[in-house]
N, C-alpha and C positions, 0 to 999 in steps of 0.2 A: 503493498498500499503505500507508494512511494506518492512525499505531495508536492507534487509538479503545480499543482493547482494555484500553489502559493511560491511562484517562479521569481514571480518579482517584488516580491515583499520581502523585508527585515526574515533574518533567521532568530531562532533560538535558542543561544548554545546551554545544552544540560551535561552537567557534570553529574557522571559515574551515571548508570542505567539501575542500579543496583537489579533486585531478585526476581527473574520473571513470574513467579509465582504470588510476590506483593507488591511489586510496582510494574511489570507489564500492563496491567489495564490502566494505568497512569501515563505511560510511554504514548500507549495506543489512542488516549483521551489527547494529549499535547498533537500529534499527528494530526489532528483534524483541525486542529486550528493555525499551526506555523511549520514552516520547514525546520529541521532538528538537525544542530549538529551537535555531535555529541563526542565528548571528552571522556577517556576511560583507560583502567589499566589495560583491559586486552581486545585484542579487534571486535568489533561486532557478529554475533551470530543469530541470536534469538531476536537481535534489535534493529536487524538491516533492512526488512521491509518500510519500517518508518523512519528512515535517516535520507537526511541529502548528503550528510559527509560524514565524515569521524577522523580523528588522531586519537593514537595511543599515548600516552606518558604516566608517571607515578601520578597516583591521584594525592599522595603524599607530600609532592615535593613542588611547592608554589611555583618555583620557578620554571619548573617541565611545563607546568601548566600553562604559564604565560606563555611561554613560548610558544607552546601547542595552538592556543590560543592565537596569534599574533599571525601564525600560519594561514588556520583557518578566517582568520580576520580579511587578509592579503585577495582570499578569492570569494568571497562571503560577507553579505553586510550582516553586522548581529545585531538586534536591537535591544538583547537581553540574555540575561545569564541566569540558570536556576538550578538549583542541585536539591531532592528530598534525602538525600543521605548524611546519616547524624557528623558523619567525620570530615565532610568533605563541604558540610557549608561555611565554614569561614573563606577557604579558601574559594567558592563561589560567590562570595561578597566582594572579595578581594580581586577579582576577575571582574566582576560588573564597576567596580572604580576606577579597574585600568581601564576598561572602555569606556566611562565614563556613560552609565546605561544606569536607567533605575536598580535600584535595591537598598539592603540592609545596610548598616554602618558594621564595617568587620570587626573593630573591637566590641558591638556590642554581639553581636555572632559569637567571637573567641571566650565572651563572659559569658553566656551560655553553656558553654564546652566544660566550662570548669564550675563543678557546682560550688567549692569552696567560695569562689571571685561571686557568684550569683547569690550565695547566701549572704557572703558581706553588702552587696547593695540592697538586696532587700531590707536588710536589718537598717541601713544607712536612711530607705525611704519608708522605713515604717513598715514594709510588705509583712501580712501574716504568711509566716514561716513555721518551720520547726527551728528549735535550740539547735545550736551545732557547734563541732569543734573541729579543726584538722586533724590528721593523725597522720604520724611518719614512722612511727614503732608502736610495738606491743606495750610500753611501757608508757605512752601517752596514752594509746587506747585505753589501758587501764586509770589513768587519770580522768581521763574525758567521761568515762563512763561512771567513776565517784560522783561528778560534775553535771553529769543530764540526768542518772536515772536508769530505771530498766521498768517496760524494754527501751532498749535503744537499736539503732539499724544502722550498719556499716555498711559504706560502698564505696568502691572507685571514683575519684571527683570526675575522670574524664570517660568513663566507660559507657554504654551504652544496653539500650534493652533487658534491663534488669540485673547485666551480667555482672557477678559478684555480692550483689543485694542479697544481704542476711540480718534477720533479727535476733538478737541476745537478751536475752531473759533473767539472765545470772550471773556472776563474777567467774562461775567454772565454763561457761563458752566462749569465755573471749580466745583463749589458747588459738583454739579447734575455728572460731570465725574470724580470727584474723589473719591466719594461713589460707581462708577460702577465699577470701576479699583478697589480699594482694598477688595470690596463683589468677586469680580472674585479671585483676591490673596489669600482670606478665600479659598474660594470653592476649589481650587486647592491645598492650604497647602503651599502655598508657601510664606506667608507672612513675613518668616525672610528675605527674600531676600528685602525687599521694592517694589520700584517704581521706575519708569525711564519716565521724560519727554522728548521727543524728538523733535527737529524741523521736520515739517513735508516737507518729501522728493514728490515732484511733477513727473510725467511721470509714463510710462509702470512698471509695476511688473513683474519678470522673476526670475527664479531661477538658478542656473547651477548645473549640477550634475558631482563633479568632485569624482574622483578615485584618491588616494593617494596610491604610492607604494613606500615604502621608501624615501620620500624627492620628489619623481615624481609626479608631479601635470597633471593630463590628464583631460581636460572638457569633458567629453562623450555627453551632450547632454544638450540644454538651453530651459526649461519650459516657457511659455506664460501666464500668470494667469488673469483672469477674477474674479473680486470683486463685490460685490454685493454696494449698497448706504448708502453712506455715513450717520453717523458719524463713522459709523461699519467697520471692515474690512476681514467680511465675505469672503472665496473664493468661489468662485460659480462655477470655472471651469478651466482646464486645457490643455494646447496645445504643442505637441512636435512635430517638424516639420523640417528636416533637413536643409531645400531648405531657411527659414526664417533668418539661422545664418549668419553673414556678419561682416562689420568693427567694426558695434556698437558692436554686441555679442563678436567680438574676442576683446576688448578691457572688456567687461566684466567679460571674462574669465581670465585676466590677473588679475581683482582688484579682483575676487574669492580666485585665487591663495595667491594672497598676501594676503588676508584674512588669510587664510588658516595657512598660515606661521608665522604670527606676534604671531597666536594661539597657535603657538607650535604643530601642527596638522600635521601630516608627515605620515600616514596611516590609511587606509581604506577608505569608500565612507564617502561622505560631502554632503550636500544640501546646496547653498549658496542662499540666499535670499537677494537682491534686487532692485532696481528702475534705469531706465535710466534716469536721472535728464536733465536738459539743461546743467547742467555743468559736464556731463561725468556719468557713473555708481557712485553709489552709495551703500554703502552696512545696509541692514537694519539688519540683523542675519543669523551666518552661524550653522547651524544643524550638528554636527559629527557621523549622520546615513544617512540611505536611506531614501529617501521624503517619505512622507505621501500620502493618497489621489492617489493610485495606481499612481502614476507618473512612478516609475521604470518598471511597464507593460505597460506603455505608450513608455518609452522608448525603450524597447523590440521590439512594434511592430512597430515604427516607422524607427530603424536603424538597427533593431536584436542584437543591444549588450542588453545583458542580466547581470545586475545589480545589483539584487539578487548574482548569481553567481559569479560576481566580488567580492560582501564583504566577501562574504562565502570562497571564493579560499584566497584572501588574511589575512582574518583571521585562515585560516590554513597554512599560509606560502606560497603561491605560487603566483606565477605570471597569473592574470589574461585577459583574451583572450575579446580583446576589439576594436576587427576587426566587423567594420558594413555591415553588408551584406544585408540590403536593404535600400531604402531612401521614404518613406511616411510619410503621417500629422495621427496622432492619437491624439483623443481629449476627456477629460473625462467632464463632467455636471452635476451640483447637483439640484434636486429641491427641494426647501426650502415652509412651509406654506405663505398664504400667509396673512391668519389672525390666532386669535387664536380660537383653541375648541377642537371640539371630533373629532378625525376622522371615517367618514362613510363607506365610500370604500375607496380604493386606487387601479386604472384599469391602464395596457395597454393594448394600440390596438396592433391588432395581425400585422401589421409591422414588429413592431420592432423584431418580432419572425424569421419572413419569409428576411428581409434584411440582406445579407451577410455583409455590411458593419456596420450593428450595432452588435458590438464585445461583450457585454452584457447590459442588462438592468436590475439593481437589484431595486424590491421593498423593501425598509428598517423600516414601517411602517407598523403594522397590524391592520384593523378596530377596533374604541374602544381607538384607543392609544389618548392620550392630545397631543395635538401639536400646536405648536406657530411660527412666525417668529423670524428669527434671530434678538438680541442675546440673545432670554430665557434660551437659551437651547444648545447654541454653534453649536458643528456638530452633537450633538445629535438631532438637528432641520431639517435634513435631510428627505425627505419625498423618495427620490430615487436618485442612481447614472445611469449614463448611459456612455460605452465607444462608440466612432466609430473610422473607420479608413475610409480613401480617399486617394488619390493621392495628392493633393494640399492642404493648409491651409484653402483656399477660401472654397473649397468643404468640409472640416472638419467641420469648421462653420455652412453651412448651413445645414448639416447634422443632427450635434449637436442640434440646432435650432427645426428642423424638429421632433426628437426623442422626445428631450424634453414636445413639443407641443403634443405628443402622449401620456404623461402620463396625466391620470388625478384625480385628487383627490375631496371629497367631506367632507367637513369640517361641522359641525354643531356648529354654532354659537351660540346658546341659553345657557346662563348662566348657570352652575351647577345648584343653588338654584333654579332658574324657572322649569330647566329639571325635578329636583326631586321632586318639588310640581306638576309639570303636571301628 
């Protein structure tokens, strides 16, 4: 689906296409609006039908990205820069500044990428958040725990996707928790940012999906989240339903705007995570990008508002269309393995293909794969994800439970050494 019908219009530069299972829909949406130029670490495969041109570069090397951008700009007029990747968002903002196109302040995006820096700004601007302390070693964690009390949460300051995030309920858990989080920071190559200890915020977890247009903040949707069993924070599902918005979410939207303002974010789309505590909404973190886990897709199904298009339009210096055209519920659920082993089979019942309310059911693993419950492989632990729609939130939750129960995993739990011997 080459976008030749935009041949004379400026192109949009996308920095990192991401995973086709979770970002493929977004690239497809972009290609219906603009010519797409892609900067990525490897040559395109599944992305190819949507692209006008591409260059490969190390996504962590801003100089290499700038050089590749200049090569593309010599052949194509670039009207804007976009990234939906946690780790490339700051570089994308710098490229937009380099090209003198619309975009968020690179310093503000970098502040979002460091939870300690963001918390400092929240504190300075009196944005309700969690009490916190930086952690560089186990002794400092012990001192922070004595100050913050239990339960508390330990996390890498600059990771993503709940990697390395763990709840600690007593002093006896500090050593193992520190080792777990430090290992995750090392695996994600973010050890230089250190760790952060925070007071545990109780209450339902939500995210507010915010569109920022030159300092004007519009809360387009509120996403209600489901989490797995403690002490980890794996997300097991999301629900978008406009009918669930009310006075509590109105307050959450105000807190989200205050958090964005404190960070200096004034342009683009943001995914703002928080907990609805007994004392009111309190910020967990701010992500200066489109939400992951197909959340923008849920927003479009539930409201008709296209956040992908909004992000692209803002990057291209245009005013997005944020008019809602529908009001229903949309939900996604993730199926995780319950045990460690080798996947024999992964199957879905025919009802998922024939039910109009099942928008998609995607099996993510192949037979023979080694699987394990979280947190062993983080998001890569997922066996499947399913999206459903409904007239009401209750009906959406029931349909999602039914759909997840229709996916069956047969896992061989025989230890590898015994299986080889047999």
